[in-house]
mmCIF file as gemmi writes it, N, C-alpha and C atoms, coordinates in Angstrom:
data_model
loop_
_atom_site.group_PDB
_atom_site.id
_atom_site.type_symbol
_atom_site.label_atom_id
_atom_site.label_alt_id
_atom_site.label_comp_id
_atom_site.label_asym_id
_atom_site.label_entity_id
_atom_site.label_seq_id
_atom_site.pdbx_PDB_ins_code
_atom_site.Cartn_x
_atom_site.Cartn_y
_atom_site.Cartn_z
_atom_site.occupancy
_atom_site.B_iso_or_equiv
_atom_site.pdbx_formal_charge
_atom_site.auth_seq_id
_atom_site.auth_asym_id
_atom_site.pdbx_PDB_model_num
ATOM 1 N N . TRP Axp A 1 ? 113.224 108.717 98.035 1 0 ? 1 A 1
ATOM 2 C CA . TRP Axp A 1 ? 114.488 108.039 98.189 1 0 ? 1 A 1
ATOM 3 C C . TRP Axp A 1 ? 115.613 109.017 97.922 1 0 ? 1 A 1
ATOM 4 N N . ASN Axp A 2 ? 116.725 108.8 98.614 1 0 ? 2 A 1
ATOM 5 C CA . ASN Axp A 2 ? 117.872 109.707 98.542 1 0 ? 2 A 1
ATOM 6 C C . ASN Axp A 2 ? 118.653 109.447 97.253 1 0 ? 2 A 1
ATOM 7 N N . ALA Axp A 3 ? 118.515 110.338 96.292 1 0 ? 3 A 1
ATOM 8 C CA . ALA Axp A 3 ? 119.165 110.181 94.991 1 0 ? 3 A 1
ATOM 9 C C . ALA Axp A 3 ? 120.675 110.345 95.081 1 0 ? 3 A 1
ATOM 10 N N . ASP Axp A 4 ? 121.186 110.883 96.177 1 0 ? 4 A 1
ATOM 11 C CA . ASP Axp A 4 ? 122.629 111.028 96.35 1 0 ? 4 A 1
ATOM 12 C C . ASP Axp A 4 ? 123.292 109.728 96.808 1 0 ? 4 A 1
ATOM 13 N N . ASP Axp A 5 ? 122.5 108.721 97.171 1 0 ? 5 A 1
ATOM 14 C CA . ASP Axp A 5 ? 123.025 107.431 97.616 1 0 ? 5 A 1
ATOM 15 C C . ASP Axp A 5 ? 123.135 106.5 96.41 1 0 ? 5 A 1
ATOM 16 N N . ALA Axp A 6 ? 124.351 106.17 96.031 1 0 ? 6 A 1
ATOM 17 C CA . ALA Axp A 6 ? 124.595 105.362 94.837 1 0 ? 6 A 1
ATOM 18 C C . ALA Axp A 6 ? 124.045 103.942 94.95 1 0 ? 6 A 1
ATOM 19 N N . ASN Axp A 7 ? 123.757 103.464 96.14 1 0 ? 7 A 1
ATOM 20 C CA . ASN Axp A 7 ? 123.27 102.101 96.33 1 0 ? 7 A 1
ATOM 21 C C . ASN Axp A 7 ? 121.76 101.954 96.148 1 0 ? 7 A 1
ATOM 22 N N . LEU Axp A 8 ? 121.02 103.013 96.316 1 0 ? 8 A 1
ATOM 23 C CA . LEU Axp A 8 ? 119.566 102.907 96.301 1 0 ? 8 A 1
ATOM 24 C C . LEU Axp A 8 ? 118.962 102.524 94.954 1 0 ? 8 A 1
ATOM 25 N N . PRO Axp A 9 ? 119.496 102.944 93.807 1 0 ? 9 A 1
ATOM 26 C CA . PRO Axp A 9 ? 118.891 102.498 92.549 1 0 ? 9 A 1
ATOM 27 C C . PRO Axp A 9 ? 118.853 100.973 92.413 1 0 ? 9 A 1
ATOM 28 N N . ARG Axp A 10 ? 119.871 100.276 92.895 1 0 ? 10 A 1
ATOM 29 C CA . ARG Axp A 10 ? 119.864 98.805 92.841 1 0 ? 10 A 1
ATOM 30 C C . ARG Axp A 10 ? 118.764 98.238 93.723 1 0 ? 10 A 1
ATOM 31 N N . VAL Axp A 11 ? 118.568 98.823 94.891 1 0 ? 11 A 1
ATOM 32 C CA . VAL Axp A 11 ? 117.52 98.354 95.79 1 0 ? 11 A 1
ATOM 33 C C . VAL Axp A 11 ? 116.146 98.608 95.176 1 0 ? 11 A 1
ATOM 34 N N . LEU Axp A 12 ? 115.952 99.795 94.628 1 0 ? 12 A 1
ATOM 35 C CA . LEU Axp A 12 ? 114.658 100.153 94.046 1 0 ? 12 A 1
ATOM 36 C C . LEU Axp A 12 ? 114.351 99.33 92.794 1 0 ? 12 A 1
ATOM 37 N N . ALA Axp A 13 ? 115.373 98.883 92.093 1 0 ? 13 A 1
ATOM 38 C CA . ALA Axp A 13 ? 115.177 98.077 90.889 1 0 ? 13 A 1
ATOM 39 C C . ALA Axp A 13 ? 114.531 96.735 91.222 1 0 ? 13 A 1
ATOM 40 N N . ARG Axp A 14 ? 114.604 96.316 92.471 1 0 ? 14 A 1
ATOM 41 C CA . ARG Axp A 14 ? 113.976 95.06 92.904 1 0 ? 14 A 1
ATOM 42 C C . ARG Axp A 14 ? 112.469 95.184 93.009 1 0 ? 14 A 1
ATOM 43 N N . GLY Axp A 15 ? 111.983 96.401 92.96 1 0 ? 15 A 1
ATOM 44 C CA . GLY Axp A 15 ? 110.541 96.623 93.027 1 0 ? 15 A 1
ATOM 45 C C . GLY Axp A 15 ? 110.17 97.465 94.23 1 0 ? 15 A 1
ATOM 46 N N . CYS Axp A 16 ? 109.169 98.247 94.056 1 0 ? 16 A 1
ATOM 47 C CA . CYS Axp A 16 ? 108.686 99.113 95.122 1 0 ? 16 A 1
ATOM 48 C C . CYS Axp A 16 ? 107.199 99.352 94.871 1 0 ? 16 A 1
ATOM 49 N N . TRP Axp A 17 ? 106.377 99.117 95.879 1 0 ? 17 A 1
ATOM 50 C CA . TRP Axp A 17 ? 104.931 99.227 95.719 1 0 ? 17 A 1
ATOM 51 C C . TRP Axp A 17 ? 104.407 100.648 95.868 1 0 ? 17 A 1
ATOM 52 N N . SER Axp A 18 ? 105.203 101.529 96.423 1 0 ? 18 A 1
ATOM 53 C CA . SER Axp A 18 ? 104.708 102.881 96.701 1 0 ? 18 A 1
ATOM 54 C C . SER Axp A 18 ? 105.153 103.872 95.632 1 0 ? 18 A 1
ATOM 55 N N . ALA Axp A 19 ? 104.523 105.029 95.66 1 0 ? 19 A 1
ATOM 56 C CA . ALA Axp A 19 ? 104.95 106.118 94.78 1 0 ? 19 A 1
ATOM 57 C C . ALA Axp A 19 ? 106.366 106.521 95.17 1 0 ? 19 A 1
ATOM 58 N N . ARG Axp A 20 ? 107.145 106.963 94.198 1 0 ? 20 A 1
ATOM 59 C CA . ARG Axp A 20 ? 108.522 107.317 94.483 1 0 ? 20 A 1
ATOM 60 C C . ARG Axp A 20 ? 108.832 108.734 94.002 1 0 ? 20 A 1
ATOM 61 N N . LEU Axp A 21 ? 109.404 109.514 94.89 1 0 ? 21 A 1
ATOM 62 C CA . LEU Axp A 21 ? 109.993 110.801 94.56 1 0 ? 21 A 1
ATOM 63 C C . LEU Axp A 21 ? 111.367 110.795 95.201 1 0 ? 21 A 1
ATOM 64 N N . SER Axp A 22 ? 112.343 111.295 94.48 1 0 ? 22 A 1
ATOM 65 C CA . SER Axp A 22 ? 113.703 111.322 95.02 1 0 ? 22 A 1
ATOM 66 C C . SER Axp A 22 ? 114.025 112.709 95.547 1 0 ? 22 A 1
ATOM 67 N N . PHE Axp A 23 ? 115.045 112.75 96.395 1 0 ? 23 A 1
ATOM 68 C CA . PHE Axp A 23 ? 115.524 114.013 96.941 1 0 ? 23 A 1
ATOM 69 C C . PHE Axp A 23 ? 117.036 113.933 97.048 1 0 ? 23 A 1
ATOM 70 N N . GLY Axp A 24 ? 117.67 115.08 97.145 1 0 ? 24 A 1
ATOM 71 C CA . GLY Axp A 24 ? 119.107 115.1 97.337 1 0 ? 24 A 1
ATOM 72 C C . GLY Axp A 24 ? 119.686 116.481 97.156 1 0 ? 24 A 1
ATOM 73 N N . ALA Axp A 25 ? 120.987 116.563 97.385 1 0 ? 25 A 1
ATOM 74 C CA . ALA Axp A 25 ? 121.68 117.833 97.223 1 0 ? 25 A 1
ATOM 75 C C . ALA Axp A 25 ? 122.282 117.954 95.83 1 0 ? 25 A 1
ATOM 76 N N . THR Axp A 26 ? 122.575 116.839 95.186 1 0 ? 26 A 1
ATOM 77 C CA . THR Axp A 26 ? 123.202 116.892 93.866 1 0 ? 26 A 1
ATOM 78 C C . THR Axp A 26 ? 122.259 116.495 92.752 1 0 ? 26 A 1
ATOM 79 N N . GLN Axp A 27 ? 121.234 115.718 93.08 1 0 ? 27 A 1
ATOM 80 C CA . GLN Axp A 27 ? 120.269 115.281 92.078 1 0 ? 27 A 1
ATOM 81 C C . GLN Axp A 27 ? 118.973 114.904 92.783 1 0 ? 27 A 1
ATOM 82 N N . GLY Axp A 28 ? 117.936 114.649 92.004 1 0 ? 28 A 1
ATOM 83 C CA . GLY Axp A 28 ? 116.666 114.219 92.58 1 0 ? 28 A 1
ATOM 84 C C . GLY Axp A 28 ? 115.516 115.084 92.138 1 0 ? 28 A 1
ATOM 85 N N . ASP Axp A 29 ? 114.294 114.579 92.402 1 0 ? 29 A 1
ATOM 86 C CA . ASP Axp A 29 ? 113.086 115.343 92.091 1 0 ? 29 A 1
ATOM 87 C C . ASP Axp A 29 ? 113.017 116.599 92.954 1 0 ? 29 A 1
ATOM 88 N N . TRP Axp A 30 ? 113.416 116.448 94.228 1 0 ? 30 A 1
ATOM 89 C CA . TRP Axp A 30 ? 113.511 117.565 95.166 1 0 ? 30 A 1
ATOM 90 C C . TRP Axp A 30 ? 114.99 117.812 95.416 1 0 ? 30 A 1
ATOM 91 N N . ARG Axp A 31 ? 115.449 119.052 95.21 1 0 ? 31 A 1
ATOM 92 C CA . ARG Axp A 31 ? 116.88 119.347 95.373 1 0 ? 31 A 1
ATOM 93 C C . ARG Axp A 31 ? 117.09 120.434 96.424 1 0 ? 31 A 1
ATOM 94 N N . LEU Axp A 32 ? 118.05 120.144 97.294 1 0 ? 32 A 1
ATOM 95 C CA . LEU Axp A 32 ? 118.434 121.079 98.35 1 0 ? 32 A 1
ATOM 96 C C . LEU Axp A 32 ? 119.697 121.804 97.932 1 0 ? 32 A 1
ATOM 97 N N . ALA Axp A 33 ? 119.708 123.108 98.112 1 0 ? 33 A 1
ATOM 98 C CA . ALA Axp A 33 ? 120.906 123.904 97.859 1 0 ? 33 A 1
ATOM 99 C C . ALA Axp A 33 ? 121.22 124.712 99.113 1 0 ? 33 A 1
ATOM 100 N N . VAL Axp A 34 ? 122.504 124.824 99.408 1 0 ? 34 A 1
ATOM 101 C CA . VAL Axp A 34 ? 122.961 125.61 100.551 1 0 ? 34 A 1
ATOM 102 C C . VAL Axp A 34 ? 123.667 126.843 100.009 1 0 ? 34 A 1
ATOM 103 N N . ALA Axp A 35 ? 123.19 128.013 100.399 1 0 ? 35 A 1
ATOM 104 C CA . ALA Axp A 35 ? 123.785 129.275 99.948 1 0 ? 35 A 1
ATOM 105 C C . ALA Axp A 35 ? 125.051 129.572 100.746 1 0 ? 35 A 1
ATOM 106 N N . ALA Axp A 36 ? 125.834 130.519 100.272 1 0 ? 36 A 1
ATOM 107 C CA . ALA Axp A 36 ? 127.079 130.913 100.937 1 0 ? 36 A 1
ATOM 108 C C . ALA Axp A 36 ? 126.832 131.397 102.363 1 0 ? 36 A 1
ATOM 109 N N . ASP Axp A 37 ? 125.657 131.977 102.608 1 0 ? 37 A 1
ATOM 110 C CA . ASP Axp A 37 ? 125.346 132.464 103.954 1 0 ? 37 A 1
ATOM 111 C C . ASP Axp A 37 ? 124.788 131.365 104.865 1 0 ? 37 A 1
ATOM 112 N N . GLY Axp A 38 ? 124.704 130.133 104.354 1 0 ? 38 A 1
ATOM 113 C CA . GLY Axp A 38 ? 124.224 129.013 105.15 1 0 ? 38 A 1
ATOM 114 C C . GLY Axp A 38 ? 122.723 128.772 105.067 1 0 ? 38 A 1
ATOM 115 N N . SER Axp A 39 ? 122.011 129.632 104.36 1 0 ? 39 A 1
ATOM 116 C CA . SER Axp A 39 ? 120.568 129.427 104.213 1 0 ? 39 A 1
ATOM 117 C C . SER Axp A 39 ? 120.304 128.312 103.193 1 0 ? 39 A 1
ATOM 118 N N . PHE Axp A 40 ? 119.104 127.746 103.258 1 0 ? 40 A 1
ATOM 119 C CA . PHE Axp A 40 ? 118.739 126.642 102.39 1 0 ? 40 A 1
ATOM 120 C C . PHE Axp A 40 ? 117.679 127.071 101.39 1 0 ? 40 A 1
ATOM 121 N N . ARG Axp A 41 ? 117.758 126.473 100.206 1 0 ? 41 A 1
ATOM 122 C CA . ARG Axp A 41 ? 116.74 126.664 99.178 1 0 ? 41 A 1
ATOM 123 C C . ARG Axp A 41 ? 116.365 125.293 98.661 1 0 ? 41 A 1
ATOM 124 N N . ILE Axp A 42 ? 115.099 125.136 98.334 1 0 ? 42 A 1
ATOM 125 C CA . ILE Axp A 42 ? 114.586 123.854 97.867 1 0 ? 42 A 1
ATOM 126 C C . ILE Axp A 42 ? 113.975 124.052 96.485 1 0 ? 42 A 1
ATOM 127 N N . THR Axp A 43 ? 114.261 123.129 95.579 1 0 ? 43 A 1
ATOM 128 C CA . THR Axp A 43 ? 113.646 123.154 94.257 1 0 ? 43 A 1
ATOM 129 C C . THR Axp A 43 ? 112.762 121.924 94.14 1 0 ? 43 A 1
ATOM 130 N N . ASP Axp A 44 ? 111.489 122.139 93.812 1 0 ? 44 A 1
ATOM 131 C CA . ASP Axp A 44 ? 110.535 121.029 93.746 1 0 ? 44 A 1
ATOM 132 C C . ASP Axp A 44 ? 110.546 120.383 92.357 1 0 ? 44 A 1
ATOM 133 N N . PRO Axp A 45 ? 109.803 119.299 92.17 1 0 ? 45 A 1
ATOM 134 C CA . PRO Axp A 45 ? 109.798 118.61 90.876 1 0 ? 45 A 1
ATOM 135 C C . PRO Axp A 45 ? 109.293 119.467 89.718 1 0 ? 45 A 1
ATOM 136 N N . ASP Axp A 46 ? 108.553 120.525 90.022 1 0 ? 46 A 1
ATOM 137 C CA . ASP Axp A 46 ? 108.061 121.424 88.978 1 0 ? 46 A 1
ATOM 138 C C . ASP Axp A 46 ? 109.08 122.492 88.603 1 0 ? 46 A 1
ATOM 139 N N . GLY Axp A 47 ? 110.24 122.491 89.277 1 0 ? 47 A 1
ATOM 140 C CA . GLY Axp A 47 ? 111.285 123.475 89.001 1 0 ? 47 A 1
ATOM 141 C C . GLY Axp A 47 ? 111.151 124.767 89.767 1 0 ? 47 A 1
ATOM 142 N N . VAL Axp A 48 ? 110.226 124.82 90.718 1 0 ? 48 A 1
ATOM 143 C CA . VAL Axp A 48 ? 110.025 126.029 91.522 1 0 ? 48 A 1
ATOM 144 C C . VAL Axp A 48 ? 110.982 125.989 92.713 1 0 ? 48 A 1
ATOM 145 N N . THR Axp A 49 ? 111.739 127.075 92.901 1 0 ? 49 A 1
ATOM 146 C CA . THR Axp A 49 ? 112.69 127.167 94.005 1 0 ? 49 A 1
ATOM 147 C C . THR Axp A 49 ? 112.147 128.112 95.066 1 0 ? 49 A 1
ATOM 148 N N . ARG Axp A 50 ? 112.223 127.65 96.307 1 0 ? 50 A 1
ATOM 149 C CA . ARG Axp A 50 ? 111.71 128.423 97.445 1 0 ? 50 A 1
ATOM 150 C C . ARG Axp A 50 ? 112.712 128.346 98.588 1 0 ? 50 A 1
ATOM 151 N N . PRO Axp A 51 ? 112.67 129.309 99.51 1 0 ? 51 A 1
ATOM 152 C CA . PRO Axp A 51 ? 113.507 129.197 100.709 1 0 ? 51 A 1
ATOM 153 C C . PRO Axp A 51 ? 113.002 128.068 101.6 1 0 ? 51 A 1
ATOM 154 N N . LEU Axp A 52 ? 113.925 127.384 102.249 1 0 ? 52 A 1
ATOM 155 C CA . LEU Axp A 52 ? 113.596 126.356 103.235 1 0 ? 52 A 1
ATOM 156 C C . LEU Axp A 52 ? 114.06 126.894 104.581 1 0 ? 52 A 1
ATOM 157 N N . VAL Axp A 53 ? 113.105 127.248 105.43 1 0 ? 53 A 1
ATOM 158 C CA . VAL Axp A 53 ? 113.394 127.812 106.744 1 0 ? 53 A 1
ATOM 159 C C . VAL Axp A 53 ? 113.135 126.728 107.78 1 0 ? 53 A 1
ATOM 160 N N . LEU Axp A 54 ? 114.148 126.437 108.59 1 0 ? 54 A 1
ATOM 161 C CA . LEU Axp A 54 ? 114.026 125.393 109.6 1 0 ? 54 A 1
ATOM 162 C C . LEU Axp A 54 ? 114.387 125.93 110.971 1 0 ? 54 A 1
ATOM 163 N N . GLY Axp A 55 ? 113.76 125.389 112.003 1 0 ? 55 A 1
ATOM 164 C CA . GLY Axp A 55 ? 114.108 125.709 113.376 1 0 ? 55 A 1
ATOM 165 C C . GLY Axp A 55 ? 115.224 124.81 113.897 1 0 ? 55 A 1
ATOM 166 N N . LEU Axp A 56 ? 115.726 123.944 113.04 1 0 ? 56 A 1
ATOM 167 C CA . LEU Axp A 56 ? 116.801 123.009 113.392 1 0 ? 56 A 1
ATOM 168 C C . LEU Axp A 56 ? 118.015 123.313 112.534 1 0 ? 56 A 1
ATOM 169 N N . ALA Axp A 57 ? 119.191 123.176 113.113 1 0 ? 57 A 1
ATOM 170 C CA . ALA Axp A 57 ? 120.419 123.478 112.394 1 0 ? 57 A 1
ATOM 171 C C . ALA Axp A 57 ? 120.949 122.25 111.663 1 0 ? 57 A 1
ATOM 172 N N . GLY Axp A 58 ? 121.739 122.495 110.648 1 0 ? 58 A 1
ATOM 173 C CA . GLY Axp A 58 ? 122.491 121.43 110.006 1 0 ? 58 A 1
ATOM 174 C C . GLY Axp A 58 ? 121.933 120.979 108.667 1 0 ? 58 A 1
ATOM 175 N N . ARG Axp A 59 ? 122.871 120.614 107.804 1 0 ? 59 A 1
ATOM 176 C CA . ARG Axp A 59 ? 122.524 120.122 106.47 1 0 ? 59 A 1
ATOM 177 C C . ARG Axp A 59 ? 121.727 118.815 106.559 1 0 ? 59 A 1
ATOM 178 N N . HIS Axp A 60 ? 122.071 117.964 107.514 1 0 ? 60 A 1
ATOM 179 C CA . HIS Axp A 60 ? 121.351 116.69 107.646 1 0 ? 60 A 1
ATOM 180 C C . HIS Axp A 60 ? 119.88 116.925 107.966 1 0 ? 60 A 1
ATOM 181 N N . ASN Axp A 61 ? 119.573 117.919 108.793 1 0 ? 61 A 1
ATOM 182 C CA . ASN Axp A 61 ? 118.176 118.248 109.079 1 0 ? 61 A 1
ATOM 183 C C . ASN Axp A 61 ? 117.487 118.824 107.847 1 0 ? 61 A 1
ATOM 184 N N . ALA Axp A 62 ? 118.22 119.596 107.058 1 0 ? 62 A 1
ATOM 185 C CA . ALA Axp A 62 ? 117.65 120.144 105.825 1 0 ? 62 A 1
ATOM 186 C C . ALA Axp A 62 ? 117.353 119.025 104.825 1 0 ? 62 A 1
ATOM 187 N N . LEU Axp A 63 ? 118.229 118.019 104.742 1 0 ? 63 A 1
ATOM 188 C CA . LEU Axp A 63 ? 117.956 116.881 103.858 1 0 ? 63 A 1
ATOM 189 C C . LEU Axp A 63 ? 116.763 116.075 104.372 1 0 ? 63 A 1
ATOM 190 N N . ASN Axp A 64 ? 116.65 115.91 105.685 1 0 ? 64 A 1
ATOM 191 C CA . ASN Axp A 64 ? 115.479 115.235 106.249 1 0 ? 64 A 1
ATOM 192 C C . ASN Axp A 64 ? 114.21 116.008 105.903 1 0 ? 64 A 1
ATOM 193 N N . ALA Axp A 65 ? 114.275 117.333 105.975 1 0 ? 65 A 1
ATOM 194 C CA . ALA Axp A 65 ? 113.124 118.161 105.628 1 0 ? 65 A 1
ATOM 195 C C . ALA Axp A 65 ? 112.788 118.024 104.142 1 0 ? 65 A 1
ATOM 196 N N . THR Axp A 66 ? 113.807 117.882 103.319 1 0 ? 66 A 1
ATOM 197 C CA . THR Axp A 66 ? 113.592 117.686 101.885 1 0 ? 66 A 1
ATOM 198 C C . THR Axp A 66 ? 112.843 116.378 101.645 1 0 ? 66 A 1
ATOM 199 N N . ALA Axp A 67 ? 113.247 115.325 102.365 1 0 ? 67 A 1
ATOM 200 C CA . ALA Axp A 67 ? 112.539 114.043 102.268 1 0 ? 67 A 1
ATOM 201 C C . ALA Axp A 67 ? 111.094 114.192 102.741 1 0 ? 67 A 1
ATOM 202 N N . ALA Axp A 68 ? 110.883 114.949 103.806 1 0 ? 68 A 1
ATOM 203 C CA . ALA Axp A 68 ? 109.534 115.171 104.323 1 0 ? 68 A 1
ATOM 204 C C . ALA Axp A 68 ? 108.669 115.916 103.303 1 0 ? 68 A 1
ATOM 205 N N . LEU Axp A 69 ? 109.26 116.845 102.576 1 0 ? 69 A 1
ATOM 206 C CA . LEU Axp A 69 ? 108.52 117.563 101.542 1 0 ? 69 A 1
ATOM 207 C C . LEU Axp A 69 ? 108.086 116.621 100.422 1 0 ? 69 A 1
ATOM 208 N N . ALA Axp A 70 ? 108.97 115.712 100.043 1 0 ? 70 A 1
ATOM 209 C CA . ALA Axp A 70 ? 108.616 114.73 99.017 1 0 ? 70 A 1
ATOM 210 C C . ALA Axp A 70 ? 107.472 113.841 99.492 1 0 ? 70 A 1
ATOM 211 N N . ALA Axp A 71 ? 107.546 113.38 100.75 1 0 ? 71 A 1
ATOM 212 C CA . ALA Axp A 71 ? 106.484 112.542 101.312 1 0 ? 71 A 1
ATOM 213 C C . ALA Axp A 71 ? 105.168 113.311 101.397 1 0 ? 71 A 1
ATOM 214 N N . ALA Axp A 72 ? 105.252 114.573 101.781 1 0 ? 72 A 1
ATOM 215 C CA . ALA Axp A 72 ? 104.043 115.399 101.867 1 0 ? 72 A 1
ATOM 216 C C . ALA Axp A 72 ? 103.4 115.56 100.489 1 0 ? 72 A 1
ATOM 217 N N . ARG Axp A 73 ? 104.218 115.734 99.46 1 0 ? 73 A 1
ATOM 218 C CA . ARG Axp A 73 ? 103.684 115.868 98.096 1 0 ? 73 A 1
ATOM 219 C C . ARG Axp A 73 ? 102.92 114.608 97.711 1 0 ? 73 A 1
ATOM 220 N N . ILE Axp A 74 ? 103.501 113.442 98.014 1 0 ? 74 A 1
ATOM 221 C CA . ILE Axp A 74 ? 102.825 112.179 97.692 1 0 ? 74 A 1
ATOM 222 C C . ILE Axp A 74 ? 101.502 112.071 98.444 1 0 ? 74 A 1
ATOM 223 N N . ALA Axp A 75 ? 101.466 112.591 99.667 1 0 ? 75 A 1
ATOM 224 C CA . ALA Axp A 75 ? 100.251 112.543 100.487 1 0 ? 75 A 1
ATOM 225 C C . ALA Axp A 75 ? 99.229 113.612 100.1 1 0 ? 75 A 1
ATOM 226 N N . GLY Axp A 76 ? 99.586 114.495 99.166 1 0 ? 76 A 1
ATOM 227 C CA . GLY Axp A 76 ? 98.648 115.507 98.705 1 0 ? 76 A 1
ATOM 228 C C . GLY Axp A 76 ? 98.721 116.839 99.426 1 0 ? 76 A 1
ATOM 229 N N . VAL Axp A 77 ? 99.753 117.034 100.231 1 0 ? 77 A 1
ATOM 230 C CA . VAL Axp A 77 ? 99.918 118.294 100.959 1 0 ? 77 A 1
ATOM 231 C C . VAL Axp A 77 ? 100.572 119.323 100.031 1 0 ? 77 A 1
ATOM 232 N N . ALA Axp A 78 ? 100.035 120.51 99.998 1 0 ? 78 A 1
ATOM 233 C CA . ALA Axp A 78 ? 100.604 121.583 99.176 1 0 ? 78 A 1
ATOM 234 C C . ALA Axp A 78 ? 101.994 121.943 99.7 1 0 ? 78 A 1
ATOM 235 N N . THR Axp A 79 ? 102.906 122.243 98.791 1 0 ? 79 A 1
ATOM 236 C CA . THR Axp A 79 ? 104.288 122.546 99.164 1 0 ? 79 A 1
ATOM 237 C C . THR Axp A 79 ? 104.373 123.722 100.125 1 0 ? 79 A 1
ATOM 238 N N . ASP Axp A 80 ? 103.637 124.782 99.861 1 0 ? 80 A 1
ATOM 239 C CA . ASP Axp A 80 ? 103.689 125.952 100.752 1 0 ? 80 A 1
ATOM 240 C C . ASP Axp A 80 ? 103.197 125.605 102.158 1 0 ? 80 A 1
ATOM 241 N N . THR Axp A 81 ? 102.201 124.734 102.258 1 0 ? 81 A 1
ATOM 242 C CA . THR Axp A 81 ? 101.699 124.299 103.56 1 0 ? 81 A 1
ATOM 243 C C . THR Axp A 81 ? 102.771 123.498 104.294 1 0 ? 81 A 1
ATOM 244 N N . ALA Axp A 82 ? 103.43 122.592 103.59 1 0 ? 82 A 1
ATOM 245 C CA . ALA Axp A 82 ? 104.485 121.777 104.193 1 0 ? 82 A 1
ATOM 246 C C . ALA Axp A 82 ? 105.667 122.638 104.619 1 0 ? 82 A 1
ATOM 247 N N . LEU Axp A 83 ? 106.052 123.607 103.799 1 0 ? 83 A 1
ATOM 248 C CA . LEU Axp A 83 ? 107.163 124.5 104.152 1 0 ? 83 A 1
ATOM 249 C C . LEU Axp A 83 ? 106.839 125.314 105.402 1 0 ? 83 A 1
ATOM 250 N N . ALA Axp A 84 ? 105.601 125.783 105.514 1 0 ? 84 A 1
ATOM 251 C CA . ALA Axp A 84 ? 105.199 126.55 106.698 1 0 ? 84 A 1
ATOM 252 C C . ALA Axp A 84 ? 105.251 125.677 107.951 1 0 ? 84 A 1
ATOM 253 N N . ALA Axp A 85 ? 104.822 124.435 107.832 1 0 ? 85 A 1
ATOM 254 C CA . ALA Axp A 85 ? 104.872 123.526 108.984 1 0 ? 85 A 1
ATOM 255 C C . ALA Axp A 85 ? 106.313 123.25 109.391 1 0 ? 85 A 1
ATOM 256 N N . LEU Axp A 86 ? 107.194 123.026 108.429 1 0 ? 86 A 1
ATOM 257 C CA . LEU Axp A 86 ? 108.604 122.778 108.741 1 0 ? 86 A 1
ATOM 258 C C . LEU Axp A 86 ? 109.249 123.989 109.414 1 0 ? 86 A 1
ATOM 259 N N . ALA Axp A 87 ? 108.862 125.178 109.029 1 0 ? 87 A 1
ATOM 260 C CA . ALA Axp A 87 ? 109.432 126.393 109.624 1 0 ? 87 A 1
ATOM 261 C C . ALA Axp A 87 ? 109.105 126.499 111.107 1 0 ? 87 A 1
ATOM 262 N N . HIS Axp A 88 ? 107.977 125.904 111.538 1 0 ? 88 A 1
ATOM 263 C CA . HIS Axp A 88 ? 107.56 125.971 112.937 1 0 ? 88 A 1
ATOM 264 C C . HIS Axp A 88 ? 107.995 124.773 113.76 1 0 ? 88 A 1
ATOM 265 N N . PHE Axp A 89 ? 108.496 123.733 113.105 1 0 ? 89 A 1
ATOM 266 C CA . PHE Axp A 89 ? 108.889 122.519 113.83 1 0 ? 89 A 1
ATOM 267 C C . PHE Axp A 89 ? 110.173 122.791 114.615 1 0 ? 89 A 1
ATOM 268 N N . LYS Axp A 90 ? 110.147 122.532 115.915 1 0 ? 90 A 1
ATOM 269 C CA . LYS Axp A 90 ? 111.292 122.812 116.787 1 0 ? 90 A 1
ATOM 270 C C . LYS Axp A 90 ? 112.031 121.553 117.207 1 0 ? 90 A 1
ATOM 271 N N . GLY Axp A 91 ? 111.63 120.403 116.719 1 0 ? 91 A 1
ATOM 272 C CA . GLY Axp A 91 ? 112.28 119.166 117.094 1 0 ? 91 A 1
ATOM 273 C C . GLY Axp A 91 ? 111.471 118.429 118.146 1 0 ? 91 A 1
ATOM 274 N N . VAL Axp A 92 ? 111.969 117.272 118.509 1 0 ? 92 A 1
ATOM 275 C CA . VAL Axp A 92 ? 111.293 116.431 119.484 1 0 ? 92 A 1
ATOM 276 C C . VAL Axp A 92 ? 111.825 116.737 120.875 1 0 ? 92 A 1
ATOM 277 N N . LYS Axp A 93 ? 110.946 117.005 121.825 1 0 ? 93 A 1
ATOM 278 C CA . LYS Axp A 93 ? 111.359 117.322 123.181 1 0 ? 93 A 1
ATOM 279 C C . LYS Axp A 93 ? 112.19 116.181 123.753 1 0 ? 93 A 1
ATOM 280 N N . ARG Axp A 94 ? 113.261 116.549 124.393 1 0 ? 94 A 1
ATOM 281 C CA . ARG Axp A 94 ? 114.176 115.626 125.073 1 0 ? 94 A 1
ATOM 282 C C . ARG Axp A 94 ? 114.925 114.695 124.115 1 0 ? 94 A 1
ATOM 283 N N . ARG Axp A 95 ? 114.927 114.988 122.837 1 0 ? 95 A 1
ATOM 284 C CA . ARG Axp A 95 ? 115.565 114.12 121.849 1 0 ? 95 A 1
ATOM 285 C C . ARG Axp A 95 ? 117.036 113.879 122.16 1 0 ? 95 A 1
ATOM 286 N N . LEU Axp A 96 ? 117.744 114.907 122.564 1 0 ? 96 A 1
ATOM 287 C CA . LEU Axp A 96 ? 119.185 114.78 122.807 1 0 ? 96 A 1
ATOM 288 C C . LEU Axp A 96 ? 119.545 114.913 124.283 1 0 ? 96 A 1
ATOM 289 N N . GLU Axp A 97 ? 118.578 114.794 125.159 1 0 ? 97 A 1
ATOM 290 C CA . GLU Axp A 97 ? 118.849 114.903 126.595 1 0 ? 97 A 1
ATOM 291 C C . GLU Axp A 97 ? 119.145 113.538 127.198 1 0 ? 97 A 1
C-alpha cells in the first residue's frame, strides 16, 4: 500500500486479509529516492539500498516498480531477481498507441 497516501491508513484499519508491505517516496517499508541526476534508488525493509534501473521513464513508473518489488517480496521473489526483471521490462506493447 502507498504510504504516501494519507487516506489509506483509514481504509486498511477496516481490515485486510493479505500480507501488507508499504511503499512510498517519503515513508514506507520500501522507499524510493530520486537522485539529482534523475536516477532512482530503492531501500528495502531490511534497510538495504540498491539502484533501481527501469526501461520506463518517470517517477510514477518508479513508484509502480516499488510497489511491484513489495508484491514480489510477499510472493517470495528475491529482491535482486525482481530488480533484474524490472530492468528488462520495456512496457506493454501498444499501451499508448
